[in-house]
C-alpha positions as CSV (number, residue, x, y, z in Angstrom):
1,X,139.9,149.9,-102.8
2,X,141.7,150.1,-102.0
3,X,143.0,146.8,-101.7
4,X,146.3,146.8,-99.9
5,X,146.3,150.4,-97.4
6,X,148.4,149.2,-95.1
7,X,150.5,151.7,-94.6
8,X,148.7,154.3,-92.4
9,X,147.8,151.9,-90.2
10,X,148.5,151.7,-86.5
11,X,149.2,148.0,-86.8
12,X,151.9,148.6,-89.7
13,X,155.0,147.7,-87.2
14,X,153.3,143.9,-86.9
15,X,156.2,143.0,-88.5
16,X,158.7,143.6,-86.2
17,X,156.5,142.1,-84.0
18,X,156.8,138.8,-85.9
19,X,160.5,138.9,-86.2
20,X,160.6,139.4,-82.7
21,X,158.6,136.8,-81.5
22,X,159.7,134.6,-83.8
23,X,156.2,134.4,-85.9
24,X,155.6,135.2,-89.7
25,X,152.3,136.1,-89.6
26,X,151.0,138.9,-87.3
27,X,149.9,138.8,-83.7
28,X,146.8,140.6,-82.7
29,X,145.8,139.2,-79.5
30,X,148.0,141.8,-77.4
31,X,146.4,144.9,-79.1
32,X,142.4,145.6,-77.7
33,X,140.1,144.2,-80.0
34,X,138.5,147.2,-80.0
35,X,141.5,149.4,-80.4
36,X,142.3,148.0,-83.4
37,X,138.5,148.0,-85.1
38,X,138.4,151.7,-84.3
39,X,141.5,152.1,-86.0
40,X,140.1,149.7,-89.2
41,X,137.5,152.0,-89.2
42,X,139.8,155.0,-90.1
43,X,142.0,152.8,-93.1
44,X,140.0,150.0,-94.5
45,X,136.2,151.4,-94.7
46,X,137.4,155.1,-96.2
47,X,136.5,154.0,-99.8
48,X,133.3,152.4,-99.4
49,X,132.3,154.6,-96.8
50,X,132.4,157.6,-99.1
51,X,129.9,155.8,-101.7
52,X,126.8,157.3,-100.4
53,X,128.3,160.5,-101.6
54,X,127.3,159.2,-105.5
55,X,126.0,155.6,-105.2
56,X,122.4,156.1,-104.5
57,X,122.6,159.3,-107.0
58,X,123.9,157.9,-110.0
59,X,121.3,154.9,-109.9
60,X,118.4,157.2,-110.4
61,X,120.5,160.1,-112.0
62,X,123.3,158.4,-114.0
63,X,124.2,157.7,-117.7
64,X,121.2,155.1,-117.5
65,X,118.7,156.9,-115.3
66,X,115.3,155.3,-114.2
67,X,112.4,157.0,-112.4
68,X,112.7,157.8,-108.7
69,X,109.1,155.9,-107.9
70,X,108.4,153.9,-104.8
71,X,109.3,150.3,-107.1
72,X,112.7,151.5,-108.2
73,X,113.6,153.1,-104.5
74,X,112.5,149.9,-102.6
75,X,114.1,147.5,-105.4
76,X,117.7,149.7,-105.5
77,X,117.8,149.8,-101.3
78,X,116.8,146.1,-101.3
79,X,119.9,145.8,-104.1
80,X,121.7,148.2,-102.1
81,X,121.3,146.2,-98.7
82,X,121.8,142.1,-100.5
83,X,125.2,143.5,-102.2
84,X,126.8,144.2,-98.9
85,X,125.3,141.4,-97.3
86,X,126.9,138.7,-100.1
87,X,129.6,140.5,-101.2
88,X,130.8,142.2,-98.1
89,X,129.8,140.5,-95.2
90,X,129.6,136.7,-96.5
91,X,131.9,136.8,-99.2
92,X,134.8,139.0,-97.7
93,X,134.3,138.6,-94.3
94,X,133.3,135.1,-93.3
95,X,134.6,133.2,-96.0
96,X,137.5,135.1,-98.3
97,X,139.8,136.5,-95.3
98,X,139.7,133.1,-93.9
99,X,142.4,132.3,-96.5
100,X,145.6,134.3,-95.1
101,X,148.7,134.1,-96.0
102,X,150.8,133.6,-92.9
103,X,148.1,136.4,-91.7
104,X,148.2,138.7,-94.9
105,X,145.5,139.3,-97.5
106,X,145.0,140.7,-100.7
107,X,145.3,139.1,-104.3
108,X,148.9,138.7,-104.7
109,X,149.7,137.5,-100.9
110,X,146.5,134.7,-101.7
111,X,148.6,134.2,-105.3
112,X,151.8,133.3,-103.5
113,X,149.3,131.1,-100.9
114,X,148.3,129.0,-104.1
115,X,151.5,129.2,-105.7
116,X,153.1,127.5,-102.5
117,X,150.6,125.1,-101.4
118,X,150.3,123.4,-105.5
119,X,153.9,122.5,-105.3
120,X,154.4,125.2,-109.2
121,X,151.8,122.4,-110.2
122,X,151.0,122.9,-114.5
123,X,147.7,123.9,-113.9
124,X,148.5,127.0,-111.5
125,X,150.0,129.0,-115.1
126,X,146.4,130.8,-115.5
127,X,145.2,131.5,-111.9
128,X,149.1,133.3,-111.9
129,X,147.7,135.7,-114.8
130,X,144.0,135.8,-113.4
131,X,145.9,137.4,-109.7
132,X,148.3,139.7,-112.1
133,X,145.9,140.8,-113.5
134,X,143.7,141.5,-110.3
135,X,146.7,143.8,-109.6
136,X,146.7,145.5,-112.5
137,X,143.4,146.5,-112.7
138,X,144.1,147.8,-109.0
139,X,146.0,149.9,-110.5
140,X,143.7,151.7,-112.9
141,X,141.0,151.8,-109.4
142,X,143.8,153.3,-107.6
143,X,143.8,156.4,-110.3
144,X,139.5,156.5,-109.9
145,X,139.1,156.1,-106.4
146,X,140.8,159.3,-105.2
147,X,139.2,161.5,-108.8
148,X,135.8,160.4,-108.1
149,X,135.9,160.9,-103.9
150,X,137.4,164.0,-103.9
151,X,135.7,165.9,-107.1
152,X,132.2,164.0,-105.9
153,X,132.7,165.9,-102.0
154,X,134.2,169.3,-103.4
155,X,130.9,169.4,-105.8
156,X,128.8,169.6,-102.1
157,X,130.7,173.0,-102.3
158,X,127.9,174.3,-104.5
159,X,125.1,173.2,-102.5
160,X,127.2,176.0,-99.3
161,X,127.5,179.1,-101.7
162,X,126.9,179.1,-105.7
163,X,129.5,180.6,-106.3
164,X,132.1,178.1,-105.7
165,X,130.1,175.7,-108.5
166,X,132.9,177.4,-111.3
167,X,136.4,176.2,-108.9
168,X,134.9,172.7,-107.9
169,X,137.1,171.4,-110.2
170,X,140.8,173.6,-109.3
171,X,139.1,173.2,-105.9
172,X,139.5,169.7,-106.4
173,X,142.8,169.4,-107.8
174,X,144.4,171.6,-105.4
175,X,143.6,169.5,-102.7
176,X,144.4,166.2,-104.5
177,X,148.2,167.6,-105.7
178,X,148.6,168.7,-102.0
179,X,147.6,165.0,-100.9
180,X,150.2,163.5,-103.4
181,X,152.9,166.4,-102.1
182,X,153.4,165.3,-98.6
183,X,153.3,161.6,-99.6
184,X,157.1,161.5,-99.4
185,X,156.9,163.0,-95.6
186,X,155.0,159.5,-94.2
187,X,151.6,158.9,-93.4
188,X,151.9,158.0,-89.4
189,X,151.0,161.2,-88.0
190,X,148.4,161.9,-89.8
191,X,147.4,158.3,-89.7
192,X,146.7,158.8,-86.3
193,X,143.8,161.2,-87.1
194,X,141.8,158.6,-89.3
195,X,140.1,156.6,-86.9
196,X,138.4,159.6,-85.1
197,X,137.5,161.5,-88.5
198,X,136.2,158.8,-90.2
199,X,134.2,157.6,-86.8
200,X,132.4,161.5,-87.0
201,X,131.7,160.7,-90.5
202,X,129.8,157.4,-90.2
203,X,128.2,158.7,-86.5
204,X,126.9,161.7,-89.4
205,X,125.7,159.9,-92.0
206,X,123.7,157.5,-89.5
207,X,122.3,160.8,-87.8
208,X,121.4,161.8,-91.3
209,X,119.8,159.1,-92.2
210,X,117.6,157.8,-89.3
211,X,116.7,162.2,-89.2
212,X,114.3,160.8,-92.9
213,X,113.6,157.4,-91.9
214,X,111.4,158.8,-89.0
215,X,108.9,160.3,-91.2
216,X,109.0,157.1,-93.7
217,X,109.6,154.3,-91.1
218,X,108.5,151.7,-93.2
219,X,111.8,152.0,-95.2
220,X,113.5,150.1,-93.2
221,X,111.3,146.9,-93.7
222,X,111.6,147.8,-97.4
223,X,115.0,147.6,-97.9
224,X,115.8,144.5,-96.0
225,X,112.8,142.4,-97.8
226,X,114.2,140.6,-100.7
227,X,110.9,140.5,-102.3
228,X,111.5,144.1,-103.5
229,X,114.8,143.6,-105.5
230,X,113.3,140.3,-106.8
231,X,109.9,142.2,-108.0
232,X,112.3,144.8,-109.7
233,X,113.9,142.3,-112.0
234,X,110.8,140.9,-112.3
235,X,108.8,143.7,-113.5
236,X,111.4,145.3,-115.0
237,X,114.4,142.8,-115.7
238,X,116.5,145.0,-118.4
239,X,116.3,148.0,-116.4
240,X,117.3,146.3,-112.9
241,X,120.3,144.9,-114.6
242,X,121.7,148.3,-115.7
243,X,120.9,149.5,-113.0
244,X,123.6,147.0,-111.3
245,X,125.9,148.7,-112.4
246,X,125.3,152.1,-110.0
247,X,124.7,149.8,-107.2
248,X,127.9,148.4,-107.0
249,X,129.4,151.7,-106.5
250,X,127.9,150.9,-102.9
251,X,130.5,148.0,-102.1
252,X,133.2,149.4,-104.0
253,X,136.2,149.2,-101.1
254,X,134.5,145.7,-100.1
255,X,138.0,144.5,-101.3
256,X,139.9,146.0,-98.7
257,X,138.6,144.2,-95.5
258,X,140.6,141.5,-97.5
259,X,144.3,143.3,-98.4
260,X,144.2,144.7,-94.3
261,X,143.7,141.8,-92.9
262,X,147.2,141.5,-92.0
263,X,146.9,144.9,-90.1
264,X,144.2,144.7,-88.0
265,X,142.7,141.2,-88.2
266,X,140.2,139.4,-89.2
267,X,138.2,139.8,-85.9
268,X,138.1,143.3,-85.6
269,X,137.7,144.6,-89.1
270,X,134.9,142.1,-89.0
271,X,133.2,143.8,-85.7
272,X,133.8,146.9,-87.2
273,X,132.2,146.5,-90.3
274,X,128.9,144.0,-88.7
275,X,128.4,146.9,-85.4
276,X,129.3,150.2,-86.3
277,X,130.0,151.0,-90.7
278,X,127.2,148.3,-92.1
279,X,124.6,150.4,-89.7
280,X,125.6,153.4,-90.4
281,X,125.9,153.5,-94.2
282,X,122.7,151.7,-94.5
283,X,121.0,154.1,-92.6
284,X,122.0,156.8,-94.7
285,X,121.0,155.5,-97.8
286,X,117.3,155.1,-96.5
287,X,117.4,158.2,-95.5
288,X,118.1,158.9,-99.0
289,X,115.4,157.1,-100.6
290,X,113.0,158.0,-97.7
291,X,113.8,161.8,-98.6
292,X,113.0,161.1,-101.9
293,X,110.0,159.2,-100.9
294,X,108.4,161.8,-98.8
295,X,109.0,164.7,-101.7
296,X,105.9,165.2,-103.8
297,X,106.5,164.3,-107.5
298,X,107.4,168.1,-109.3
299,X,110.5,168.0,-106.1
300,X,112.0,164.6,-106.6
301,X,113.5,165.2,-110.4
302,X,115.3,168.1,-108.2
303,X,115.8,166.0,-105.5
304,X,117.8,163.1,-106.5
305,X,120.0,164.7,-108.6
306,X,121.8,165.1,-105.2
307,X,120.2,163.7,-102.6
308,X,123.2,163.1,-100.3
309,X,124.0,167.0,-99.8
310,X,120.2,167.7,-100.1
311,X,119.4,165.5,-97.1
312,X,120.9,167.7,-94.5
313,X,119.8,170.5,-93.0
314,X,121.0,174.1,-94.2
315,X,122.9,174.8,-90.6
316,X,124.9,171.7,-91.5
317,X,126.0,171.9,-94.9
318,X,129.5,173.4,-94.2
319,X,130.3,170.9,-91.7
320,X,128.9,168.0,-93.8
321,X,130.7,169.3,-96.6
322,X,133.9,169.6,-95.2
323,X,134.2,166.1,-93.2
324,X,132.6,164.9,-96.5
325,X,136.2,166.4,-98.1
326,X,138.3,165.1,-95.2
327,X,136.8,161.4,-95.5
328,X,137.8,161.2,-99.5
329,X,140.9,162.2,-98.7
330,X,141.3,159.7,-96.0
331,X,140.1,157.2,-98.5
332,X,142.7,158.7,-101.4
333,X,145.1,158.4,-98.5
334,X,144.4,154.4,-98.1
335,X,144.0,153.6,-102.0
336,X,147.7,155.5,-102.6
337,X,149.2,154.0,-99.1
338,X,147.4,150.4,-101.2
339,X,149.6,151.4,-104.5
340,X,153.1,151.6,-102.3
341,X,152.6,148.5,-100.9
342,X,151.2,146.3,-104.1
343,X,153.9,147.9,-105.8
344,X,156.3,146.3,-103.3
345,X,154.7,143.1,-103.1
346,X,154.6,143.1,-106.9
347,X,158.9,143.9,-107.3
348,X,159.6,141.9,-104.7
349,X,157.4,138.6,-106.1
350,X,159.7,139.3,-109.6
351,X,156.7,140.9,-111.6
352,X,158.0,144.3,-111.4
353,X,161.5,145.7,-111.8
354,X,163.3,147.4,-108.7
355,X,162.1,151.3,-108.1
356,X,163.3,153.6,-105.5
357,X,161.6,152.3,-101.9
358,X,162.0,155.2,-99.2
359,X,161.0,154.0,-95.9
360,X,159.6,157.3,-93.8
361,X,158.9,155.6,-90.2
362,X,162.1,153.9,-88.3
363,X,159.9,152.0,-86.1
364,X,156.9,150.9,-89.0
365,X,158.5,149.4,-92.0
366,X,155.1,148.9,-93.1
367,X,155.6,152.9,-93.7
368,X,156.9,153.3,-97.5
369,X,156.8,156.2,-100.3
370,X,157.7,154.9,-103.5
371,X,158.1,158.8,-105.7
372,X,157.6,157.1,-109.2
373,X,154.4,155.2,-108.0
374,X,153.1,158.7,-106.5
375,X,153.9,161.0,-109.5
376,X,152.9,158.8,-112.1
377,X,149.1,158.1,-109.9
378,X,148.8,161.9,-109.5
379,X,149.2,162.6,-113.2
380,X,147.0,160.2,-114.2
381,X,144.2,161.6,-111.2
382,X,144.6,165.0,-112.7
383,X,143.9,163.7,-115.9
384,X,141.3,162.2,-115.2
385,X,139.5,164.8,-113.3
386,X,140.3,167.4,-115.8
387,X,138.6,165.0,-118.9
388,X,135.8,163.9,-116.9
389,X,135.1,166.9,-114.8
390,X,132.3,166.0,-113.0
391,X,131.8,163.0,-110.6
392,X,129.2,161.8,-112.3
393,X,130.7,161.2,-115.5
394,X,133.5,159.1,-113.6
395,X,130.7,156.9,-112.4
396,X,130.8,155.2,-115.6
397,X,134.6,154.7,-115.8
398,X,134.0,153.7,-111.8
399,X,133.2,149.7,-111.2
400,X,134.5,148.3,-113.9
401,X,138.3,147.6,-112.2
402,X,136.8,146.8,-109.0
403,X,134.2,144.2,-110.0
404,X,137.1,142.8,-112.1
405,X,138.9,142.2,-108.9
406,X,136.4,141.1,-107.3
407,X,135.5,138.6,-109.4
408,X,139.0,137.7,-109.8
409,X,139.1,136.9,-106.5
410,X,136.3,134.0,-106.7
411,X,138.0,132.5,-109.3
412,X,140.8,132.4,-106.8
413,X,138.9,131.3,-104.0
414,X,137.2,128.9,-105.9
415,X,141.1,127.0,-105.9
416,X,141.2,127.9,-102.4
417,X,138.5,125.9,-101.2
418,X,139.3,123.0,-103.5
419,X,142.7,122.5,-104.1
420,X,144.2,123.8,-100.9
421,X,140.7,123.3,-98.1
422,X,140.1,119.9,-99.6
423,X,136.2,120.8,-99.6
424,X,133.5,118.4,-100.9
425,X,132.0,119.4,-104.3
426,X,128.6,119.9,-102.4
427,X,129.7,122.1,-99.8
428,X,131.8,124.4,-102.2
429,X,129.2,124.3,-104.7
430,X,126.6,126.4,-104.1
431,X,128.8,128.7,-102.2
432,X,130.8,129.3,-105.0
433,X,127.9,129.3,-107.2
434,X,126.1,132.5,-105.9
435,X,129.1,134.2,-105.9
436,X,129.9,133.3,-109.3
437,X,126.2,134.8,-110.2
438,X,126.6,138.0,-107.8
439,X,130.0,139.0,-109.2
440,X,129.2,138.0,-112.8
441,X,125.9,140.4,-112.6
442,X,127.9,143.2,-111.4
443,X,130.9,143.1,-114.1
444,X,128.2,142.3,-116.7
445,X,126.2,145.3,-116.0
446,X,129.8,147.2,-115.4
447,X,130.6,146.4,-119.2
448,X,127.6,148.6,-120.3
449,X,129.4,151.7,-119.0
450,X,132.5,150.7,-121.1
451,X,131.9,153.3,-124.0
452,X,130.7,156.2,-121.7
453,X,134.5,155.9,-119.8
454,X,134.5,152.1,-118.5
455,X,137.2,151.4,-121.3
456,X,139.9,153.6,-119.5
457,X,139.9,151.8,-116.1
458,X,140.3,148.6,-118.8
459,X,142.9,150.3,-121.1
460,X,144.7,151.3,-117.8
461,X,145.1,147.5,-116.7
462,X,145.7,145.7,-120.2
463,X,148.5,147.9,-120.1
464,X,149.6,146.8,-116.3
465,X,149.4,143.6,-117.1
466,X,151.7,143.4,-120.0
467,X,154.4,145.1,-118.4
468,X,154.0,142.6,-115.2
469,X,153.7,139.9,-117.8
470,X,156.3,140.9,-120.2
471,X,159.1,142.1,-116.7
472,X,158.4,138.4,-115.1
473,X,158.7,136.5,-118.8
474,X,162.0,138.5,-119.7
475,X,163.8,138.1,-116.4
476,X,163.0,134.0,-116.3
477,X,164.6,134.4,-120.0
478,X,167.1,136.0,-118.8
479,X,168.0,134.1,-115.8
480,X,167.5,130.9,-118.1
481,X,170.7,131.9,-120.1
482,X,172.6,133.3,-117.6
483,X,172.3,130.1,-116.0
484,X,173.4,128.0,-119.2
485,X,176.9,129.0,-119.0
486,X,177.6,129.6,-115.3
487,X,180.8,127.9,-114.6
488,X,179.9,125.3,-111.5
489,X,181.6,126.7,-107.9
490,X,183.4,123.6,-106.9
491,X,185.1,123.7,-110.5
492,X,186.1,127.7,-110.2
493,X,187.7,127.2,-106.9
494,X,190.1,124.3,-107.5
495,X,191.0,126.4,-110.4
496,X,191.3,129.9,-109.5
497,X,191.7,130.1,-105.7
498,X,195.7,128.8,-106.0
499,X,196.1,130.4,-109.6
500,X,194.8,134.0,-108.6
501,X,196.7,136.6,-106.6
502,X,194.9,137.7,-103.5
503,X,194.7,140.5,-102.1
504,X,192.8,141.9,-98.6
505,X,189.4,142.5,-97.7
506,X,186.1,141.1,-98.7
507,X,185.0,141.2,-102.2
508,X,180.8,140.3,-102.0
509,X,179.5,139.4,-105.7
510,X,175.7,139.7,-105.8
511,X,173.8,136.9,-108.1
512,X,170.3,136.3,-109.0
513,X,171.5,132.6,-108.8
514,X,172.7,130.3,-106.1
515,X,174.1,128.1,-108.7
516,X,177.3,128.6,-110.6
517,X,180.0,131.6,-110.7
518,X,178.1,134.9,-110.9
519,X,179.4,136.9,-114.3
520,X,180.9,139.1,-112.4
521,X,183.2,137.4,-110.7
522,X,184.3,136.3,-113.6
523,X,184.9,139.0,-115.6
524,X,187.0,140.9,-111.6
525,X,189.5,137.8,-112.1
526,X,190.1,138.2,-116.0
527,X,190.4,141.7,-116.2
528,X,192.3,142.3,-112.6
529,X,193.4,139.2,-112.4
530,X,192.6,139.2,-108.5
531,X,190.8,137.3,-105.8
532,X,190.0,138.8,-102.4
533,X,190.7,136.8,-99.1
534,X,187.3,136.4,-98.5
535,X,184.9,136.2,-101.0
536,X,181.0,136.1,-100.1
537,X,178.6,134.6,-103.4
538,X,175.5,136.5,-102.1
539,X,171.6,135.7,-103.1
540,X,168.8,137.6,-102.5
541,X,165.6,135.0,-102.1
542,X,162.4,136.2,-102.0
543,X,159.7,133.6,-100.1
544,X,156.2,133.5,-101.2
545,X,155.4,134.6,-97.5
546,X,155.1,137.9,-95.8
547,X,157.8,137.7,-93.5
548,X,160.4,135.4,-92.9
549,X,161.7,134.6,-89.3
550,X,165.2,135.9,-87.8
551,X,166.2,132.2,-87.6
552,X,164.9,131.7,-91.5
553,X,166.3,134.5,-92.5
554,X,170.5,133.7,-93.5
555,X,171.6,129.9,-94.9
556,X,175.6,129.7,-94.9
557,X,177.9,127.7,-96.5
558,X,181.6,127.5,-96.5
559,X,182.8,126.5,-100.1
560,X,186.2,126.4,-98.7
561,X,189.8,128.4,-99.9
562,X,188.3,131.2,-98.4
563,X,184.6,131.2,-100.4
564,X,181.5,131.4,-99.1
565,X,177.9,131.1,-100.7
566,X,175.6,133.2,-98.5
567,X,171.8,133.2,-99.4
568,X,169.6,136.3,-97.6
569,X,165.8,135.3,-97.7
570,X,163.2,137.8,-96.8
571,X,159.7,137.6,-97.0
572,X,157.6,139.6,-100.1
573,X,156.9,142.6,-97.7
574,X,160.1,142.9,-96.3
575,X,162.4,145.9,-97.6
576,X,165.6,144.4,-98.2
577,X,168.9,145.8,-96.2
578,X,172.2,143.6,-97.2
579,X,175.0,145.5,-95.2
580,X,172.4,145.5,-92.4
581,X,171.7,141.8,-92.4
582,X,175.6,141.0,-93.1
583,X,176.2,142.9,-90.1
584,X,173.9,140.1,-88.3
585,X,176.5,137.2,-90.1
586,X,179.1,135.0,-88.1
587,X,180.9,132.5,-89.2
588,X,182.4,133.0,-92.3
589,X,185.8,134.8,-91.5
590,X,185.0,137.4,-88.4
591,X,182.8,140.4,-88.9
592,X,182.5,142.6,-92.1
593,X,183.9,146.1,-92.4
594,X,182.3,148.3,-94.7
595,X,185.7,150.0,-95.7
596,X,187.3,146.3,-96.5
597,X,184.3,145.2,-97.9
598,X,183.3,145.6,-102.1
599,X,180.6,144.8,-103.6
600,X,180.4,143.6,-106.9
601,X,177.1,144.1,-108.8
602,X,176.8,142.7,-112.9
603,X,174.7,144.7,-115.6
604,X,173.2,143.3,-118.2
605,X,172.6,144.9,-121.4
606,X,170.0,143.2,-123.8
607,X,170.9,141.8,-127.4
608,X,168.7,140.7,-129.9
609,X,168.4,136.7,-130.3
610,X,168.4,135.1,-133.6
611,X,165.1,132.9,-132.0
612,X,163.6,135.4,-129.5
613,X,162.2,134.3,-126.8
614,X,159.7,136.5,-126.6
615,X,157.9,138.8,-129.5
616,X,160.2,141.9,-130.5
617,X,158.0,144.8,-129.1
618,X,157.9,142.7,-125.2
619,X,162.0,142.6,-125.7
620,X,162.1,146.0,-126.4
621,X,159.7,146.9,-123.7
622,X,161.6,144.7,-121.6
623,X,165.3,146.1,-122.1
624,X,163.7,149.3,-121.9
625,X,162.3,148.7,-117.9
626,X,165.0,146.9,-117.3
627,X,167.5,150.0,-118.4
628,X,164.9,152.5,-115.8
629,X,165.0,149.9,-113.3
630,X,166.3,151.2,-109.7
631,X,170.2,150.4,-109.6
632,X,170.6,147.2,-107.7
633,X,173.0,149.3,-105.1
634,X,170.7,151.9,-104.3
635,X,168.4,148.9,-104.0
636,X,169.5,146.6,-102.2
637,X,170.7,149.5,-100.0
638,X,174.7,149.0,-100.8
639,X,177.2,151.8,-99.6
640,X,177.9,153.7,-102.4
641,X,181.7,154.8,-102.4
642,X,181.9,150.5,-102.2
643,X,180.3,149.3,-105.2
644,X,181.9,147.6,-108.3
645,X,179.5,147.2,-111.6
646,X,181.0,144.8,-114.3
647,X,179.2,144.8,-117.5
648,X,177.4,141.8,-119.7
649,X,175.4,141.4,-122.6
650,X,172.5,138.2,-122.7
651,X,170.5,137.7,-125.3
652,X,167.1,136.1,-124.8
């Protein structure tokens, strides 16, 4: 997926539009639906669009190969078509995409919607864990997708010239390293080319398919006829079940439709899928099947090893291979950008420590770059390419993370249908039964691939899941411990305001809790024995909506004696900029002058408790994550020469 690849979207500046218009979501009515549909083709469908390079091949010539005869080819093509209809069209486009969080989609956005609507009910905790695990699985997918896509396309160079064969892996690595190296420069300029390139790519898929369908036109009815899929299961039950593990490669990237909904809208994505992308993909798959069927039995074994690159005329090979490589680069870019977006959401929602987030566009706040995520992904992608060596080997590891995430999306959707939309059982259960049967079948078929490489995304997902849940739990324990000994604000103001020496200027004390006196304020008074004329107790709160309206952004409370409680609210997709927010605040003793304002931060050091709230190994992991998190000064964009950090020890 590419679940969450919105940074490269032309609509990434819709957050600014929402702020200006006073809406929390994204307004698409001002943009032409056709223009948005073309943009969606360039961003949303990159992953699913590159599947014809390897999906049909892996079904017949992969780790669990099957005979390329008429029964199996018709059965596989029918499975591909009905998978696209059930998973992509009915499940995502027509059902799940109706569940949006103020216009945004994706696992974390849906999780925030459920949490807000449930009012923190106890039954939500397993749902939260499922949503977090889906997020963790996405990181595994975001490592395998670039490796798989780019490697499968560069393998086509061997059909241009046999001399390329020894250089396939080095060329793929060079493309991937170059792609990651360019991330810090932003994707706005390159993103403008994505739509036209992908339009040409999908047209090429359709033309190549039609060239072979005319030789075997009956394959069209054979593909859309579900009887062929059922016959495949009836005659070759277990073989058909195993084939699902490769057939699912044709729908990898379907979750990107939901994740990118906030930047293109449900209608443009559905329009581009039904009217352009789906027909182009199916024409190509049918063309591959027709080409194999028209070949004699002796030639089929060779053709099925790489039908996509063998279906093109010799004179087309160089442009088609180059176009395929460009398409896989775009698909990889969408996944990488999606990882940045998902990480920012995870940080804002409290599942991940602060990381350095760089904004690469002055006009589009969705265009971000996170160095740690970028270089971490690059290292893992390089290791995957070197370890597996070919796209066929990588196919064994591909799919299990996607099918796991799809299954979790269905679980979250069941909560939405019953708890949020209040659907009656007779209406919701048949629909959910179909989705669960399909998801469980695909996930079960991919579990067979665990020994051949499927363990890789599972191991990555479990590792990241452990880190996300450890951070969330440790952060909660630390906040509880600090809140226990906090002094009430009214008591402090009355006792300290008149006894301490007041000095000119403004002091802003950052605190995670809106109750009690910040530890940094107590330490400053204890050691320096002074108080500033104006003291701001500042708390940043992240709402469970993507964007907070300008009118709801700030809450100010005058505590008397020059003390003010200020709460700044941000959506989980909005960047936090404290100085910019302070410049817009009024009613607390005049404007803020940065040269006369000091920011006080508290840095916590964890110490072992007699009865730890987490196992020791998780406490050590949390402490390591805390030490390596981005400093609050940089994360909140505080002026470097106006920050004072005061340390405290916390036992959890």
